[in-house]
C-alpha positions, 0 to 999 in steps of 0.5 A, a space after each residue: 500500500 502506498 504511503 499517504 502524505 499531505 502537503 500544506 502550501 503549494 509554494 515553490 518549496 511545497 510543490 517540489 516536496 509534493 512532486 518528490 514524494 509523488 515520484 517516490 511512489 507516495 500518494 500525495 494530497 496537495 493543499 493550498 488556499 489559492 485555486 490557481 496554485 492547486 490547478 497548476 499542480 493538480 496533474 502532478 499529484 494524486 489529489 489537489 485541494 483548494 481550502 483554508 487550513 484555518 477552517 476546521 470544517 475544511 481541514 476535516 475533509 482531508 481525513 488526516 487520521 489516515 495520513 502517514 505524514 504531513 509537510 507544512 510549508 507556508 512559513 510566511 503564513 505563521 498562523 495558518 502554519 500553526 493551525 495546520 500543525 495542531 490539526 496534524 498532531 491532534 489527528 496523530 498524523 504519522 510524521 509531521 515536517 514543518 517549515 519555519 520562518 524563524 527560530 521563534 516560529 520553529 520553537 512554537 512548532 516543536 512545542 506543538 509536537 511537530 517531528 521535524 522543523 526545517 528552515 528555508 535557508 537550510 533545506 531544499 524541497 526535493 531533499 525533504 521530500 526524499 528524506 521523509 519518503 525514504 523510510 529506510 534512510 536517516 538522511 539523503 544528500 544530493 551529490 548531483 542530479 544523478 547521485 546521492 549519499 544516504 545514511 541507511 539503517 542496516 536491514 536486520 537480515 544483513 546482521 552477521 553477513 559481510 559486504 562481500 557476501 551481500 555484494 551490494 554493488 551488483 545486487 542494488 547498485 550502490 557502494 558503502 563508503 562508511 559506517 557508524 556504530 553509536 558515536 564511532 565513525 568507521 571509514 576504513 571498512 573491512 569488507 570481510 568483517 561481519 556486520 553488527 547490529 544497530 550499524 548505520 551505513 553511509 551509501 553512495 548510489 544513483 538516485 534511481 537505484 536508491 529509490 528502487 531499494 527503498 520501495 
């Protein structure tokens, strides 16, 4: 079953998040009070709705309790952003990311219960979209238009196996360039050493191969 996400605010940032999530195989509902913006993105997402998030009856139409995640992007509309965040938290949306205008706004969102706060000058929409869609990845950093570096939570079935045995390059098209166990970073990797439980892997690969792996 596809993951379901709602994106509040179809600005440049929000539209790039929505497209990235949809491209990653998620079911995306894009929401904005401006009908023209909704019309522009309607063909690129699963659902597009023009509504005012400050209207409780309108928000009820979104069926938030069945959403796996939400992205709140309208940092310049602080009141609407806060109301959307409160609605998502109250309805126990699985994972809520909100864009903040400044540190004060960010603190308010965190206090409400938002899982991750991002700032316009620090994050790109596409990266956030990929980040929250990639359930197996802790972080996703674009190295170019084709390649990315990701922090991969090691699948349990890899425990006790070696990188030689797993042959990730041929099996999945990516290479392990580093590991982390607790606070210990390991950059000189022994491919014949058995992988231990709770290890994070730093992996470089083509975006298409990484997206295929997470699905």
